[in-house]
C-alpha positions, 0 to 999 in steps of 0.5 A: 669064630667070625661070621667069615668062619664057614658053617658047620659041615653038619648044618651045611649038609641039611641047609638046602632042605631047611624051611624058613623061618629059621631060628639060630640059637646061640648064633655067635658071630652069625655063620649060620645066620648068614648061611640061611639068609643067603638061602633066602630065609627069614632068620631070628638070631638069638645070643647074649651078645649080638654085637659080633653079627657085624654087617649082617645085622642090617639085613631086613630079613633078620630079627635079632634077640639079645638075651641071656637064655640062662640067667634072665629072670624071665628068659626068652623062649620061642613060640611053639611051632613058630619056626621051619628050622631050628639050628643050634651049634656048640651050645647046650642049656638043657632047660631050653631044649624042650622049648626048642624042639616044640618050636619046630613047625609041622614039616620043619627041621631041627638041626643040633650039633654040640659037644658030648661026653668024652670031650673033656679029653680034648679040653673045653667044654669039659664040664658035664653040664655042657656035654651031652650024654650018649644018645641024649639028642635022640632021646630028647626028640623021641616021640616028637620028631623023626630022626633023619640023621644022627651021629656021635663020637670023635671028630678031627675037624674043625678041631679034635672033639667029641660031638653029637649031632642030629637032624630031625623033622616034625611030621606035617600033621597030614596023615 
């Protein structure tokens, strides 16, 4: 996908409600980075290869972190409660998931969408290490974030696959 690729319909659906700053993990070519910059947010884009960000890399509201989240001896992790929105699509590295949930600031949003068990019928990814188990995202945020929307199952767009996606928010801390 290029930065000209449209954002995920799931991410776009909740983007207007998202707060900044935004953390875009495994940003790839920057389709979601571009979306949130266009909405006026500061964005931190993280990927092992940020060269595909192209022209948006020059945006003064963009911080780029080039790191291999899976292989670096001392991997980068986001600070707790540092982001108004955390966005992840088409990526799963389970050791990182708790830090991403913790990175959501009070009142902030967690948007995650990736492949799930059953996707092996459609091709890659097919390795169970990179496929969410049933309800895994709901279980991951339980007791930490409030689920606003959750879906899992087969989709036909942008290609046939099995996905799981969640929109969850952290309470503002005001009771």
